[in-house]
N, C-alpha and C positions, 0 to 999 in steps of 0.2 A: 518295355527291352527295344531290341532293334525295331519292331512294327509299328511302336509308338514313336521313335524318333524318326523313322521314314514318314509318319503322319504327320508329325509337327515342321517337319521340312516341306513337304506339298503344301502345307497349310502357308507356313510361311511363304513360297512362292507364289502362290494364289494371291494373297494379300498383295505382294508385290507387283504381282501384273496387274491386277486391279486399279493399284494406288498410281502406276505408270497411266494406264488407260485415262483413268480421271484426269491425271495432269496434263494428258494429250490433249483430251476434248476440251478441258479449262483454256487451255492456250489456243486451240482454235476459236473456242468462242470469244475470249479477249482482244485475239488479232482480228478477226471480223467485226469485231465492235469499234476497234479504232478506225479501223480503215471507213467504216459507215460515216463517220465525223468528218 
């Protein structure tokens, strides 16, 4: 029911947040790698 939907929404948000932070750290890694060269 409603509780299950809430859990799914929270899960989606967590996934979105971790994907965002992953891409952010990836961008930082690649940008520093490029400035090293």
